[in-house]
C-alpha positions as a LaTeX table, in Angstrom:
\begin{tabular}{lrrr}
\hline
Residue & $x$ (\AA) & $y$ (\AA) & $z$ (\AA) \\
\hline
Met1 & 2.27 & 2.91 & 19.10 \\
Ile2 & 5.73 & 2.83 & 18.05 \\
Arg3 & 5.70 & $-0.83$ & 18.65 \\
Arg4 & 3.20 & $-1.24$ & 15.73 \\
Val5 & 5.01 & 1.11 & 13.36 \\
Leu6 & 7.71 & $-0.52$ & 13.76 \\
Val7 & 6.34 & $-3.98$ & 13.00 \\
Phe8 & 4.07 & $-3.05$ & 10.14 \\
Ala9 & 7.69 & $-1.56$ & 8.37 \\
Ala10 & 9.16 & $-4.67$ & 8.86 \\
Leu11 & 6.03 & $-6.37$ & 7.53 \\
Gly12 & 6.35 & $-4.40$ & 4.58 \\
Val13 & 10.19 & $-4.99$ & 3.90 \\
Val14 & 9.15 & $-8.97$ & 4.04 \\
Leu15 & 6.42 & $-8.62$ & 1.94 \\
Ala16 & 8.77 & $-6.43$ & $-0.34$ \\
Ala17 & 11.28 & $-9.14$ & $-0.16$ \\
Leu18 & 8.49 & $-11.84$ & $-0.85$ \\
Glu19 & 6.83 & $-9.92$ & $-3.99$ \\
Thr20 & 10.80 & $-9.90$ & $-5.52$ \\
Ala21 & 11.07 & $-13.31$ & $-5.02$ \\
Leu22 & 7.30 & $-14.42$ & $-6.45$ \\
Leu23 & 8.27 & $-12.43$ & $-9.36$ \\
Ala24 & 11.61 & $-13.48$ & $-10.25$ \\
Ala25 & 10.82 & $-16.97$ & $-9.99$ \\
Leu26 & 7.76 & $-16.23$ & $-11.94$ \\
Gly27 & 9.53 & $-14.60$ & $-14.54$ \\
Ile28 & 7.79 & $-11.71$ & $-14.26$ \\
His29 & 9.68 & $-8.08$ & $-14.44$ \\
Ala30 & 6.39 & $-6.38$ & $-16.23$ \\
Val31 & 4.28 & $-5.94$ & $-13.43$ \\
Ala32 & 4.49 & $-5.07$ & $-9.86$ \\
Leu33 & 1.73 & $-6.42$ & $-6.97$ \\
His34 & 3.13 & $-3.82$ & $-4.50$ \\
Leu35 & 2.09 & $-5.74$ & $-1.72$ \\
Phe36 & 2.70 & $-2.61$ & 0.89 \\
Leu37 & $-0.40$ & $-1.04$ & $-0.22$ \\
Gly38 & $-2.33$ & $-3.87$ & 1.34 \\
Leu39 & $-0.69$ & $-2.80$ & 4.38 \\
Val40 & $-1.39$ & 1.18 & 4.01 \\
Val41 & $-5.09$ & $-0.32$ & 3.42 \\
Tyr42 & $-5.26$ & $-1.87$ & 6.56 \\
Leu43 & $-3.91$ & 0.98 & 8.14 \\
Ala44 & $-6.16$ & 3.25 & 6.86 \\
Val45 & $-9.46$ & 1.27 & 8.33 \\
His46 & $-8.20$ & $-0.18$ & 11.20 \\
Ala47 & $-5.43$ & 1.91 & 12.44 \\
Gly48 & $-5.88$ & 5.45 & 14.72 \\
Gly49 & $-5.46$ & 8.89 & 13.02 \\
Ile50 & $-1.59$ & 9.15 & 14.29 \\
Asp51 & 0.48 & 5.71 & 14.62 \\
Gly52 & $-2.08$ & 4.74 & 11.08 \\
Ala53 & $-0.12$ & 7.64 & 9.12 \\
Leu54 & 3.08 & 6.30 & 10.96 \\
Gly55 & 2.48 & 3.25 & 9.93 \\
Ala56 & 1.59 & 4.29 & 6.35 \\
Ala57 & 5.09 & 6.50 & 6.06 \\
Ala58 & 7.20 & 3.37 & 7.80 \\
Val59 & 5.69 & 1.43 & 5.09 \\
Gly60 & 6.93 & 3.80 & 2.20 \\
Tyr61 & 10.03 & 4.68 & 3.52 \\
Ala62 & 10.41 & 0.27 & 3.50 \\
Trp63 & 9.40 & $-0.16$ & $-0.26$ \\
Asp64 & 11.45 & 3.46 & $-0.97$ \\
Ala65 & 14.42 & 1.60 & 0.63 \\
Phe66 & 14.37 & $-2.13$ & $-0.49$ \\
Ala67 & 12.42 & $-1.23$ & $-3.94$ \\
Gly68 & 15.32 & 1.63 & $-4.64$ \\
Thr69 & 12.78 & 3.96 & $-5.85$ \\
Pro70 & 13.41 & 7.87 & $-5.06$ \\
Thr71 & 13.84 & 8.12 & $-1.38$ \\
Gly72 & 10.29 & 10.02 & $-0.31$ \\
Leu73 & 8.49 & 9.01 & $-3.08$ \\
Ser74 & 6.56 & 6.45 & $-1.46$ \\
Val75 & 6.35 & 7.61 & 1.71 \\
Val76 & 4.79 & 10.74 & 0.17 \\
Leu77 & 2.05 & 9.01 & $-1.62$ \\
Cys78 & 1.58 & 6.07 & 1.08 \\
Val79 & 0.59 & 8.85 & 3.47 \\
Ala80 & $-1.64$ & 10.59 & 1.01 \\
Leu81 & $-3.53$ & 6.92 & $-0.13$ \\
Phe82 & $-3.61$ & 6.66 & 3.96 \\
Leu83 & $-5.72$ & 9.75 & 4.01 \\
Gly84 & $-7.68$ & 9.23 & 1.05 \\
Ile85 & $-8.46$ & 5.80 & 2.22 \\
Arg86 & $-9.26$ & 6.77 & 5.75 \\
Ile87 & $-11.81$ & 9.27 & 4.40 \\
Ala88 & $-13.54$ & 6.68 & 2.22 \\
Ser89 & $-13.75$ & 3.85 & 4.46 \\
Gln90 & $-15.21$ & 6.32 & 7.07 \\
Ala91 & $-17.99$ & 6.74 & 4.22 \\
Leu92 & $-18.19$ & 3.02 & 3.59 \\
Asp93 & $-18.69$ & $-0.19$ & 5.47 \\
Ala94 & $-14.70$ & $-1.24$ & 4.20 \\
Ala95 & $-14.92$ & $-4.99$ & 3.99 \\
Gly96 & $-15.33$ & $-8.05$ & 1.62 \\
Pro97 & $-15.48$ & $-6.21$ & $-2.10$ \\
Val98 & $-15.01$ & $-2.93$ & $-0.84$ \\
Leu99 & $-12.18$ & $-3.61$ & 0.68 \\
Ser100 & $-10.88$ & $-4.92$ & $-2.87$ \\
Val101 & $-12.05$ & $-1.72$ & $-4.23$ \\
Leu102 & $-10.14$ & 0.31 & $-1.82$ \\
Gly103 & $-6.81$ & $-1.69$ & $-2.58$ \\
Ala104 & $-7.23$ & $-1.31$ & $-6.58$ \\
Ala105 & $-7.97$ & 2.41 & $-6.17$ \\
Ala106 & $-4.40$ & 2.50 & $-3.97$ \\
Gln107 & $-2.97$ & 0.69 & $-6.62$ \\
Leu108 & $-4.64$ & 3.25 & $-9.47$ \\
Gly109 & $-3.44$ & 6.49 & $-6.91$ \\
Tyr110 & $-0.06$ & 4.81 & $-5.95$ \\
Gly111 & 0.54 & 4.40 & $-10.00$ \\
Leu112 & $-0.35$ & 8.12 & $-11.39$ \\
Gly113 & 0.91 & 9.34 & $-8.49$ \\
Ala114 & 4.33 & 7.94 & $-8.90$ \\
Val115 & 4.06 & 8.89 & $-12.30$ \\
Ala116 & 3.28 & 12.13 & $-11.94$ \\
Leu117 & 5.68 & 12.92 & $-9.85$ \\
Leu118 & 8.48 & 11.49 & $-11.86$ \\
Ala119 & 7.31 & 12.93 & $-14.67$ \\
Leu120 & 7.11 & 16.17 & $-12.86$ \\
Gly121 & 10.85 & 15.66 & $-11.75$ \\
Gly122 & 12.01 & 14.84 & $-15.15$ \\
Gln123 & 13.22 & 11.09 & $-14.19$ \\
Leu124 & 10.67 & 9.59 & $-16.65$ \\
Gly125 & 12.90 & 10.25 & $-19.62$ \\
Asp126 & 12.12 & 8.50 & $-22.72$ \\
Ala127 & 9.46 & 6.39 & $-20.66$ \\
His128 & 6.43 & 5.16 & $-23.03$ \\
Phe129 & 2.83 & 6.52 & $-21.10$ \\
Gly130 & 0.93 & 4.08 & $-23.25$ \\
Arg131 & 2.84 & 0.80 & $-21.75$ \\
Ile132 & 2.75 & 2.34 & $-18.40$ \\
Leu133 & $-0.58$ & 2.37 & $-18.10$ \\
Gly134 & $-1.17$ & $-0.87$ & $-19.58$ \\
Thr135 & 1.05 & $-2.26$ & $-16.54$ \\
Leu136 & $-1.16$ & $-0.11$ & $-14.43$ \\
Gly137 & $-4.31$ & $-1.89$ & $-15.40$ \\
Trp138 & $-3.25$ & $-5.11$ & $-15.08$ \\
Glu139 & $-1.70$ & $-4.20$ & $-11.47$ \\
Val140 & $-4.95$ & $-2.83$ & $-10.36$ \\
Leu141 & $-6.66$ & $-5.78$ & $-11.56$ \\
Leu142 & $-4.06$ & $-7.89$ & $-9.44$ \\
Ala143 & $-4.53$ & $-5.47$ & $-6.67$ \\
Leu144 & $-8.44$ & $-7.07$ & $-6.21$ \\
Val145 & $-7.56$ & $-10.18$ & $-5.31$ \\
Val146 & $-3.84$ & $-9.25$ & $-3.65$ \\
Val147 & $-5.02$ & $-6.47$ & $-0.80$ \\
Pro148 & $-7.32$ & $-8.15$ & 0.42 \\
Ala149 & $-5.15$ & $-11.45$ & 1.37 \\
Val150 & $-2.70$ & $-8.95$ & 2.79 \\
Cys151 & $-5.40$ & $-6.85$ & 4.71 \\
Ala152 & $-5.93$ & $-10.10$ & 6.32 \\
Leu153 & $-2.62$ & $-10.92$ & 7.14 \\
Ala154 & $-1.95$ & $-7.33$ & 8.60 \\
Gly155 & $-4.87$ & $-8.31$ & 10.61 \\
Phe156 & $-3.24$ & $-11.68$ & 12.19 \\
Val157 & $-0.26$ & $-9.74$ & 13.01 \\
Asp158 & $-2.18$ & $-6.59$ & 14.65 \\
Arg159 & $-4.38$ & $-8.98$ & 16.62 \\
Arg160 & $-1.06$ & $-10.51$ & 17.96 \\
Leu161 & 0.38 & $-7.42$ & 18.96 \\
Gly162 & $-2.93$ & $-6.89$ & 20.42 \\
Gly163 & $-4.08$ & $-4.41$ & 18.29 \\
Glu164 & $-8.03$ & $-3.98$ & 17.98 \\
Pro165 & $-8.77$ & $-4.12$ & 14.22 \\
Glu166 & $-12.86$ & $-3.76$ & 15.04 \\
Gly167 & $-12.99$ & $-1.10$ & 11.61 \\
Ser168 & $-15.06$ & 2.04 & 12.58 \\
Glu169 & $-14.60$ & 1.62 & 16.35 \\
Val170 & $-11.00$ & 2.42 & 15.85 \\
Leu171 & $-11.51$ & 5.20 & 13.87 \\
Leu172 & $-13.46$ & 7.31 & 16.38 \\
Arg173 & $-10.35$ & 6.82 & 18.72 \\
\hline
\end{tabular}
């Protein structure tokens, strides 16, 4: 269990570095892909309750440490998204287009949650909410494509670890 959590945290750091390098190489600074949210979606759909929640918290902490966001912000949001997606995935067949929609919902939830928590903490300053919401719209659209790819990568890594990403059967542990 702890090995799986550590591997997903390390994979979160690798994805954060990949995202930073990719966006810098393309010259894009206004939009973030938040590749780590694909790991949270994967864990919510395929992992057990305890190791999935710990994995989501570890991925959030890795993102906080790498991205320079306030410590704990992504941890709280990733665990909350893990729980929400886990509940939704039990009601839905989380494959194909549904996985993309869950990823877009995770991106939207993360963005709105981050804005709300930062606004409550007084850390947004003179931010223009219209521009923030416009950027969030592009990020949600990108998540429709990016999350299934990250979930496929996470499934490959999980299978190499000996995990069993069989969908709803794993949720019943």
